[in-house]
C-alpha positions as CSV (number, residue, x, y, z in Angstrom):
1,M,0.0,0.0,0.0
2,N,1.3,3.4,-0.9
3,D,0.8,5.8,2.1
4,E,1.5,8.8,-0.1
5,Y,-1.3,7.9,-2.6
6,T,-4.0,10.6,-2.8
7,P,-7.2,9.7,-4.8
8,T,-8.3,12.2,-7.4
9,Y,-12.0,12.6,-8.0
10,A,-14.6,15.2,-8.9
11,V,-17.3,15.4,-6.1
12,D,-19.9,16.5,-8.6
13,D,-19.6,13.1,-10.4
14,Y,-21.0,11.4,-7.3
15,E,-24.1,11.3,-5.2
16,Q,-23.4,12.0,-1.5
17,I,-25.0,9.6,0.9
18,T,-24.8,10.2,4.7
19,E,-25.1,7.4,7.2
20,G,-24.2,7.8,10.8
21,Q,-21.1,10.1,10.9
22,A,-20.0,9.1,7.4
23,T,-20.7,10.5,4.0
24,I,-19.8,8.4,1.1
25,L,-19.5,9.3,-2.6
26,F,-21.9,7.0,-4.3
27,P,-21.5,6.4,-8.1
28,R,-24.6,7.8,-9.7
29,N,-25.0,5.0,-12.2
30,N,-24.1,2.1,-9.9
31,E,-26.8,0.9,-7.5
32,V,-25.0,-2.1,-6.1
33,F,-22.7,-0.3,-3.7
34,Y,-25.2,1.0,-1.2
35,N,-28.2,-0.7,0.4
36,P,-30.0,1.5,2.9
37,V,-31.7,-1.5,4.5
38,Q,-28.3,-2.6,5.7
39,Q,-27.9,0.5,7.9
40,F,-29.4,-1.6,10.7
41,N,-26.7,-4.2,10.2
42,R,-24.0,-1.5,10.5
43,D,-25.6,0.2,13.5
44,M,-25.8,-3.1,15.4
45,S,-22.2,-3.9,14.4
46,I,-20.9,-0.6,15.7
47,A,-22.8,-1.0,19.0
48,A,-21.6,-4.7,19.3
49,I,-17.9,-3.8,18.7
50,K,-18.1,-1.0,21.2
51,T,-19.6,-3.4,23.8
52,W,-16.9,-6.1,23.1
53,R,-14.2,-3.4,23.3
54,D,-15.4,-2.2,26.7
55,I,-15.7,-5.8,28.1
56,T,-12.3,-6.8,26.8
57,A,-10.6,-3.6,28.1
58,E,-12.1,-4.1,31.5
59,A,-10.9,-7.8,31.6
60,K,-7.3,-6.8,30.5
61,L,-7.2,-4.1,33.1
62,A,-8.5,-6.5,35.8
63,R,-5.7,-9.0,35.0
64,Y,-3.1,-6.2,35.1
65,N,-4.3,-5.0,38.5
66,R,-4.1,-8.6,39.9
67,S,-0.6,-9.1,38.5
68,T,2.3,-9.0,40.9
69,N,4.9,-8.6,38.1
70,P,6.3,-5.1,38.4
71,A,7.7,-5.2,34.9
72,K,4.3,-5.7,33.4
73,S,3.0,-2.7,31.5
74,K,-0.5,-1.4,31.6
75,P,-2.5,-2.8,28.7
76,S,-3.4,-0.5,25.8
77,P,-7.1,-0.1,24.9
78,K,-6.2,0.0,21.2
79,F,-7.4,-2.8,18.9
80,T,-7.4,-3.6,15.2
81,I,-10.1,-4.5,12.7
82,L,-10.1,-6.4,9.4
83,E,-13.0,-5.9,7.0
84,A,-12.3,-8.7,4.6
85,L,-14.9,-7.8,2.0
86,A,-15.3,-4.1,2.1
87,A,-16.9,-3.0,-1.3
88,S,-17.3,0.8,-1.0
89,G,-15.7,1.1,2.4
90,L,-18.7,2.6,4.1
91,R,-18.6,0.2,7.0
92,S,-14.9,0.8,7.7
93,V,-15.4,4.6,7.4
94,R,-18.2,4.4,9.9
95,Y,-16.1,2.3,12.2
96,A,-13.2,4.7,12.0
97,K,-15.4,7.7,12.8
98,E,-17.7,6.2,15.4
99,I,-15.7,3.7,17.4
100,E,-12.9,5.0,19.7
101,D,-9.6,3.3,20.4
102,I,-9.1,1.7,17.0
103,D,-5.4,1.4,16.1
104,Y,-6.1,0.7,12.4
105,I,-8.6,-1.0,10.0
106,L,-7.4,-3.1,7.2
107,T,-10.1,-2.6,4.6
108,N,-9.8,-5.2,1.9
109,D,-11.5,-6.0,-1.4
110,L,-10.6,-8.1,-4.4
111,L,-11.7,-5.5,-7.0
112,A,-9.5,-2.6,-8.0
113,D,-12.4,-0.2,-8.4
114,A,-13.7,-1.1,-4.9
115,V,-10.3,-0.4,-3.4
116,E,-10.3,3.0,-5.2
117,S,-13.7,3.6,-3.7
118,I,-12.4,2.8,-0.3
119,R,-9.6,5.3,-0.7
120,R,-11.9,7.9,-2.1
121,N,-14.4,7.7,0.7
122,A,-11.8,7.6,3.4
123,H,-10.1,10.7,1.9
124,F,-13.5,12.5,1.5
125,N,-14.3,11.8,5.2
126,G,-10.9,13.1,6.4
127,I,-9.6,9.8,7.5
128,S,-5.9,9.1,7.3
129,Q,-4.5,6.2,5.3
130,Q,-2.9,4.9,8.5
131,L,-6.3,4.5,10.2
132,V,-8.2,3.0,7.2
133,R,-5.7,1.0,5.2
134,A,-7.1,0.1,1.8
135,N,-5.9,-3.2,0.5
136,Q,-6.5,-5.2,-2.7
137,G,-6.4,-8.9,-2.2
138,D,-8.2,-12.2,-2.0
139,A,-10.0,-12.2,1.3
140,I,-9.1,-15.8,2.1
141,S,-5.4,-15.3,1.3
142,V,-5.3,-12.0,3.4
143,M,-6.7,-13.8,6.4
144,Y,-4.5,-16.9,6.2
145,A,-1.5,-14.6,5.9
146,Q,-2.1,-13.5,9.5
147,R,-1.4,-16.9,11.0
148,D,2.2,-16.2,11.6
149,K,1.8,-12.5,12.3
150,K,0.0,-10.3,14.9
151,R,-3.7,-11.3,14.5
152,F,-6.6,-8.9,14.3
153,S,-8.8,-8.1,17.3
154,V,-12.0,-8.0,15.2
155,V,-12.7,-9.7,11.8
156,D,-15.8,-8.6,10.0
157,L,-17.3,-10.8,7.2
158,D,-20.1,-9.3,5.3
159,P,-20.1,-11.1,1.9
160,Y,-22.7,-11.3,-0.8
161,G,-24.4,-14.6,-0.1
162,T,-22.7,-17.2,2.2
163,A,-19.8,-16.6,4.5
164,A,-18.9,-20.3,4.5
165,P,-15.7,-20.0,2.4
166,F,-14.3,-17.3,4.6
167,I,-15.0,-18.7,8.1
168,D,-11.8,-20.9,8.4
169,G,-9.6,-18.0,7.3
170,A,-11.3,-15.6,9.8
171,L,-10.5,-18.0,12.6
172,H,-6.9,-18.0,11.6
173,A,-6.8,-14.2,11.4
174,V,-8.4,-13.3,14.8
175,E,-6.6,-13.2,18.1
176,N,-7.5,-15.0,21.3
177,G,-10.5,-13.3,22.9
178,G,-11.2,-11.5,19.6
179,L,-14.5,-10.9,17.9
180,I,-15.8,-12.3,14.6
181,C,-18.8,-10.7,13.0
182,V,-20.5,-12.9,10.3
183,T,-23.3,-12.1,7.9
184,C,-25.0,-14.7,5.7
185,T,-27.6,-13.6,3.2
186,D,-28.5,-17.0,1.7
187,L,-31.6,-17.6,3.7
188,A,-33.2,-19.3,0.7
189,I,-30.7,-22.1,1.5
190,L,-30.6,-21.8,5.3
191,A,-34.3,-21.3,6.1
192,S,-36.1,-23.6,3.8
193,N,-36.0,-27.2,2.5
194,N,-35.5,-26.2,-1.2
195,H,-31.8,-27.2,-1.4
196,P,-30.8,-29.3,1.7
197,E,-27.8,-30.7,-0.2
198,T,-26.4,-27.2,-0.7
199,C,-27.0,-26.2,2.9
200,F,-25.3,-29.4,4.1
201,A,-22.3,-28.8,1.8
202,K,-21.9,-25.2,3.1
203,Y,-22.8,-25.4,6.7
204,G,-22.6,-29.1,7.6
205,G,-26.3,-29.5,8.5
206,N,-29.8,-29.9,7.0
207,P,-32.4,-27.0,7.2
208,L,-36.1,-27.6,7.8
209,K,-39.2,-25.9,6.6
210,A,-40.5,-25.3,10.1
211,E,-41.9,-22.6,12.3
212,F,-38.4,-22.1,13.8
213,C,-36.6,-22.2,10.4
214,H,-34.9,-18.8,11.1
215,E,-33.6,-19.9,14.5
216,L,-32.4,-23.1,12.9
217,A,-30.5,-21.0,10.3
218,L,-28.7,-19.2,13.1
219,R,-27.9,-22.5,14.7
220,L,-26.5,-24.0,11.5
221,V,-24.2,-21.0,11.0
222,V,-23.0,-21.1,14.6
223,H,-22.4,-24.8,14.2
224,S,-20.3,-24.2,11.1
225,I,-18.2,-21.6,12.9
226,Q,-17.8,-23.8,15.9
227,Q,-16.7,-26.8,14.0
228,A,-14.1,-24.8,12.1
229,A,-12.8,-23.4,15.4
230,N,-12.6,-26.8,17.1
231,R,-10.3,-28.1,14.3
232,Q,-7.9,-25.4,15.5
233,R,-8.4,-26.3,19.2
234,R,-10.3,-23.1,19.6
235,Y,-13.8,-22.5,21.0
236,I,-16.3,-19.9,19.9
237,E,-18.8,-18.3,22.3
238,P,-21.9,-16.8,20.6
239,L,-22.4,-13.3,22.0
240,M,-25.4,-12.4,19.9
241,S,-27.1,-14.1,17.0
242,C,-29.6,-12.0,15.1
243,S,-32.1,-13.0,12.3
244,I,-32.7,-9.7,10.4
245,D,-34.8,-9.2,7.3
246,F,-33.1,-11.3,4.6
247,Y,-30.0,-12.3,6.4
248,V,-28.4,-13.4,9.7
249,R,-25.8,-11.5,11.6
250,I,-23.8,-13.3,14.3
251,F,-21.2,-12.1,16.7
252,V,-18.9,-14.7,18.3
253,R,-15.9,-14.4,20.7
254,V,-13.0,-16.8,20.0
255,H,-11.2,-18.5,22.8
256,D,-8.0,-20.6,22.8
257,R,-9.5,-23.1,25.3
258,P,-9.1,-26.8,24.3
259,L,-11.0,-27.9,27.4
260,M,-14.1,-26.1,26.2
261,V,-13.8,-27.8,22.9
262,K,-14.7,-31.1,24.7
263,T,-18.1,-29.6,25.7
264,V,-19.2,-29.0,22.1
265,A,-20.7,-32.5,21.4
266,S,-23.2,-32.0,24.2
267,Q,-24.1,-28.6,22.7
268,T,-24.5,-30.0,19.2
269,G,-27.4,-32.1,18.0
270,A,-30.2,-32.8,15.6
271,V,-33.9,-31.8,15.8
272,Y,-36.9,-33.9,14.9
273,H,-39.8,-31.9,13.5
274,C,-43.4,-33.1,12.7
275,R,-44.6,-32.0,9.3
276,H,-48.2,-31.7,10.4
277,C,-48.5,-30.4,14.0
278,G,-45.1,-28.7,14.5
279,S,-44.1,-30.8,17.4
280,F,-40.3,-31.1,17.8
281,A,-37.6,-32.8,19.9
282,T,-33.9,-32.2,20.0
283,Q,-31.2,-35.0,20.1
284,P,-27.9,-34.0,21.5
285,F,-24.8,-35.9,20.3
286,G,-23.0,-35.9,23.7
287,A,-23.5,-35.8,27.4
288,I,-21.5,-34.5,30.3
289,V,-21.6,-36.4,33.6
290,P,-19.8,-35.7,36.9
291,G,-16.4,-37.3,37.4
292,K,-14.0,-37.3,40.3
293,G,-13.9,-34.1,42.3
294,E,-14.6,-31.2,40.1
295,N,-13.8,-33.0,36.9
296,S,-16.4,-34.1,34.3
297,K,-16.7,-37.1,32.0
298,F,-17.8,-36.8,28.4
299,R,-20.2,-39.5,27.1
300,I,-22.1,-40.3,24.0
301,A,-25.7,-39.4,24.4
302,S,-28.5,-42.0,24.5
303,A,-30.8,-42.1,21.5
304,P,-33.3,-41.6,20.2
305,T,-35.4,-38.8,21.8
306,A,-38.1,-39.3,19.1
307,D,-39.6,-42.0,17.0
308,R,-40.0,-42.0,13.2
309,L,-43.7,-40.9,13.6
310,C,-44.8,-38.0,15.7
311,A,-46.0,-39.1,19.2
312,N,-48.8,-36.5,19.2
313,C,-50.4,-36.9,15.8
314,G,-48.8,-39.9,14.1
315,S,-47.4,-37.9,11.1
316,T,-44.0,-38.3,9.5
317,Q,-41.1,-36.4,11.1
318,D,-38.2,-34.7,9.4
319,I,-34.7,-34.4,10.9
320,G,-32.7,-31.2,10.8
321,G,-29.1,-30.5,11.7
322,P,-26.5,-31.2,13.0
323,C,-26.7,-27.8,14.5
324,W,-25.7,-25.8,17.6
325,I,-28.2,-26.4,20.4
326,G,-26.4,-24.4,23.1
327,P,-27.1,-20.7,23.9
328,L,-27.2,-18.3,20.9
329,H,-26.6,-15.2,23.0
330,N,-24.6,-14.1,26.0
331,A,-27.1,-12.3,28.3
332,D,-24.5,-10.1,30.0
333,F,-23.2,-8.9,26.6
334,V,-26.7,-8.2,25.2
335,Q,-27.7,-6.4,28.4
336,R,-24.7,-4.1,28.3
337,M,-25.3,-3.4,24.6
338,Y,-29.0,-2.6,25.2
339,D,-28.1,-0.3,28.1
340,A,-25.5,1.5,26.0
341,V,-27.8,1.9,23.0
342,S,-30.7,3.2,25.2
343,K,-28.4,5.8,26.7
344,T,-27.0,7.0,23.4
345,D,-28.3,10.1,21.8
346,K,-30.9,9.3,19.1
347,T,-28.8,11.0,16.4
348,V,-26.0,8.5,16.7
349,Y,-27.9,5.4,15.4
350,G,-30.4,6.0,12.6
351,T,-32.2,2.7,13.5
352,Q,-32.1,3.1,17.3
353,P,-35.7,2.3,18.0
354,R,-35.4,-1.0,16.1
355,M,-32.1,-1.8,17.8
356,Q,-33.7,-1.3,21.3
357,G,-36.6,-3.5,20.3
358,M,-34.6,-6.4,18.9
359,L,-32.1,-6.3,21.8
360,K,-34.9,-6.3,24.4
361,V,-36.6,-9.3,22.8
362,I,-33.3,-11.2,22.6
363,L,-32.8,-10.4,26.3
364,E,-36.2,-11.9,27.1
365,E,-35.6,-15.1,25.1
366,L,-34.9,-18.3,27.2
367,Q,-31.2,-18.9,26.5
368,D,-31.2,-22.6,27.5
369,V,-34.1,-23.7,25.3
370,P,-33.5,-24.4,21.6
371,F,-36.3,-23.8,19.1
372,H,-39.8,-22.6,19.6
373,Y,-43.5,-23.1,18.7
374,N,-45.7,-20.9,16.7
375,L,-49.2,-20.4,18.1
376,A,-50.9,-20.1,14.7
377,T,-49.3,-23.3,13.5
378,L,-50.4,-25.2,16.6
379,S,-53.9,-23.9,16.2
380,S,-54.1,-24.8,12.5
381,A,-52.9,-28.3,13.3
382,V,-56.2,-28.9,15.2
383,R,-58.4,-26.7,13.1
384,T,-59.2,-24.2,15.8
385,A,-59.2,-20.4,16.1
386,C,-55.9,-19.1,17.3
387,P,-56.1,-18.0,20.9
388,P,-54.4,-14.9,22.3
389,L,-50.7,-15.4,22.9
390,I,-51.1,-14.1,26.4
391,K,-53.7,-16.8,27.2
392,I,-51.4,-19.7,26.3
393,N,-48.4,-18.0,28.0
394,S,-50.5,-17.7,31.2
395,A,-51.5,-21.4,31.0
396,L,-47.8,-22.5,30.8
397,L,-46.6,-20.1,33.5
398,N,-49.4,-21.1,35.8
399,A,-48.4,-24.7,35.3
400,G,-44.9,-23.9,36.6
401,Y,-42.9,-23.5,33.4
402,R,-41.0,-20.7,31.8
403,V,-42.1,-18.9,28.7
404,S,-40.7,-16.2,26.4
405,G,-41.1,-14.8,22.9
406,V,-38.4,-14.9,20.2
407,H,-37.0,-12.2,17.9
408,T,-37.0,-14.5,14.9
409,R,-40.8,-14.7,14.5
410,T,-43.8,-12.9,15.9
411,G,-46.6,-14.9,17.6
412,S,-44.2,-17.6,18.8
413,I,-43.6,-19.3,22.2
414,K,-40.3,-20.6,23.6
415,T,-40.8,-22.7,26.7
416,D,-39.2,-25.4,28.8
417,A,-42.6,-27.1,29.1
418,P,-42.7,-30.6,27.6
419,M,-44.6,-31.1,24.3
420,H,-47.5,-32.8,25.9
421,V,-48.0,-29.8,28.3
422,V,-48.1,-27.4,25.4
423,W,-50.7,-29.6,23.7
424,D,-52.7,-29.8,27.0
425,A,-53.0,-26.0,26.9
426,I,-54.2,-26.1,23.3
427,R,-56.6,-29.0,24.1
428,A,-58.0,-27.0,27.1
429,H,-58.5,-24.0,24.8
430,V,-60.4,-26.2,22.2
431,K,-62.5,-27.6,25.0
432,E,-63.5,-24.1,26.0
433,I,-64.6,-22.9,22.5
434,G,-65.7,-26.2,20.9
435,R,-64.1,-28.7,18.5
436,S,-64.4,-28.2,14.8
437,P,-67.1,-30.4,13.2
438,H,-64.8,-30.9,10.2
439,I,-62.3,-33.0,12.1
440,V,-62.4,-36.6,10.9
441,E,-62.1,-39.5,13.3
442,G,-58.7,-41.0,13.2
443,S,-57.1,-38.0,11.6
444,P,-54.0,-36.3,13.0
445,E,-56.2,-33.5,14.5
446,D,-58.4,-36.2,16.1
447,R,-55.4,-38.0,17.6
448,I,-54.2,-34.8,19.2
449,L,-57.5,-33.6,20.6
450,S,-58.6,-37.1,21.8
451,A,-55.6,-37.4,24.1
452,E,-56.3,-36.9,27.8
453,I,-55.4,-33.6,29.4
454,T,-53.0,-34.6,32.2
455,T,-51.8,-31.1,33.2
456,D,-53.7,-28.7,35.5
457,I,-54.4,-25.9,33.0
458,S,-55.4,-22.5,34.2
459,F,-56.0,-19.5,31.9
460,A,-56.0,-17.0,34.7
461,L,-53.9,-14.0,33.6
462,H,-50.3,-14.4,34.8
463,D,-48.3,-11.2,35.6
464,D,-45.4,-12.3,33.3
465,A,-47.6,-13.4,30.4
466,E,-47.0,-10.2,28.6
467,P,-43.3,-9.5,27.9
468,E,-41.9,-6.1,29.0
469,S,-40.9,-5.3,25.4
470,R,-44.5,-5.3,24.5
471,R,-45.7,-3.4,27.6
472,I,-43.3,-0.6,27.0
473,K,-44.2,-0.6,23.2
474,L,-40.8,-1.1,21.7
475,V,-40.4,-1.8,18.0
476,R,-40.2,-5.6,18.4
477,F,-40.7,-6.7,14.8
478,Q,-39.7,-4.6,11.8
479,M,-42.2,-4.1,9.0
480,N,-40.9,-3.9,5.4
481,P,-38.5,-1.0,5.6
482,E,-39.1,0.3,2.0
483,K,-40.6,-0.7,-1.4
484,F,-38.7,-3.4,-3.2
485,W,-36.3,-3.8,-0.3
486,G,-33.9,-6.7,0.0
487,P,-30.5,-7.7,-1.2
488,K,-29.1,-5.7,-4.1
489,A,-27.3,-7.0,-7.1
490,R,-23.9,-8.4,-6.7
491,H,-21.2,-5.8,-7.4
492,T,-18.9,-6.4,-10.4
493,E,-15.8,-4.5,-11.4
494,A,-15.9,-1.7,-14.0
495,P,-19.6,-1.7,-14.9
496,K,-19.1,1.1,-17.5
497,A,-16.5,-1.0,-19.3
498,K,-18.9,-3.9,-19.3
499,Q,-21.6,-1.7,-20.9
500,D,-19.1,-0.6,-23.6
501,S,-18.0,-4.2,-24.1
502,T,-21.7,-5.2,-24.5
503,K,-22.3,-2.5,-27.0
504,R,-19.2,-3.5,-29.0
505,K,-20.4,-7.1,-28.9
506,Q,-23.8,-6.2,-30.1
507,Q,-22.3,-4.1,-32.9
508,T,-20.0,-7.0,-33.9
509,Q,-22.9,-9.4,-33.9
510,S,-25.0,-7.0,-36.0
511,T,-22.1,-6.6,-38.5
512,Q,-21.7,-10.3,-38.7
513,A,-25.3,-10.9,-39.2
514,I,-25.4,-8.3,-42.1
515,A,-22.3,-9.9,-43.7
516,A,-23.9,-13.4,-43.4
517,A,-27.0,-12.1,-45.0
518,D,-25.0,-10.6,-47.9
519,D,-23.1,-13.9,-48.3
520,A,-26.3,-15.9,-48.4
521,L,-27.8,-13.5,-51.0
522,T,-24.6,-13.9,-53.2
523,V,-24.7,-17.6,-52.9
524,A,-28.4,-17.6,-53.8
525,E,-27.8,-15.4,-56.8
526,G,-24.9,-17.6,-57.9
527,V,-27.0,-20.8,-57.7
528,E,-29.8,-19.2,-59.7
529,A,-27.3,-18.1,-62.4
530,V,-26.0,-21.6,-62.7
531,D,-29.5,-22.9,-63.1
532,L,-30.3,-20.5,-65.9
533,D,-27.1,-21.4,-67.7
534,A,-28.0,-25.1,-67.4
535,K,-31.3,-24.5,-69.1
536,K,-29.6,-23.0,-72.1
537,K,-26.9,-25.8,-72.4
538,P,-27.8,-28.2,-75.3
539,K,-28.2,-31.9,-74.6
540,T,-25.2,-34.1,-75.5
541,E,-27.1,-37.3,-76.0
């Protein structure tokens, strides 16, 4: 990189777009660089990195204060960031202007025009080339090159589509205790059953077309990162896992702790899901049992936790995973991030109301319970009107179980209540309002409703049935942010040159077509002339 390089540009040739404290020069005829819907992603990332920075600095300072070594120097709060797939450089520019204590950001992209855009936007925002260091290179090669060097504190992966090819390199490039931020936009693969073979190839697990498909998508990506880390005797701790619009955004802390790697089997498993009624059961792959003293023993888990047919309705079950079935979030991390965002001036984050809402709902989620039910799906399975969410929540709470919502889907219930207790609440509701006359005897609906209610169900309103995020009217679930929103087209280098090339190709094809037509006409005229001459030629016989 040439530190003396100064980009040359005419501001009037670009559209200026301001996001946060950054203003980027946006090519007027190129719509692929900027997606305003992704501002929420960048706002959340800035808040998450700040929270990680504060927690990490406090831990380093605490270790320093406990140290009895007089030669040990006080730790610096400075840290480094690698943005491996930077495109326009907007994310790095915002990081540089809005996050304190950054030593430098290596802002990398494969395309030359993207690197030029990074330099141009950094220069336009008054950021030195020592702080935002533009680099042209293959992201995987750049990350692997850090194995024998000083690794980065934060590695940010925000690719177009899947991050799967870059995960192993990111784990080689990040330091112990460092943060990896991962975006995957291929939810058509992760959150449906359209291409299970593709999902398995990329993430090592099968997706499901289920009510909890977006949570399963998060767990598949975390599983993929965890497995890559374990091969390096490293362990990743999910700090926050978010399902947002058309993508997932996951923040994990990396630890050099081989002992923790041994616990991964017990936090990895499969999920059985009924196609008809939505019942599910998880199957862990390992178990931890007490050993001598404070030690633990690691065992293979007993199986199976479910039969081929659903125990509730008798329908066929599908199997998803392997996936991560441990916690998706660190409650202390999310709480600190929520508190910081709530105290921040509203002008700092353009999407602050939605940030507060999502963080609050994540805080309310049961962290030790994988997957959830959807009340509309449960009701549909027995052909009944969907009851109010607060009614079923009250029934489960009154029965002595815990209940929460989820940020991945509205109208859903995450609970530690066994499946038969959840169905007992639905059966009690149906008993109150009456059973549908259209239910055929022996059908899956009949099997569910004919089962005896064995739980003492009370629909009396429970104080905790309505979550706080709903009571204080936070923006819990985002509506469509704009018309025709979603992922933009993939960026390609030198679009103008491509247009010129296309025009030249069309002109060439047109010229060739005209030449071919002339040749055909000449041949046709020649054939006809020969025929005329043949008619005039006298017979030799």
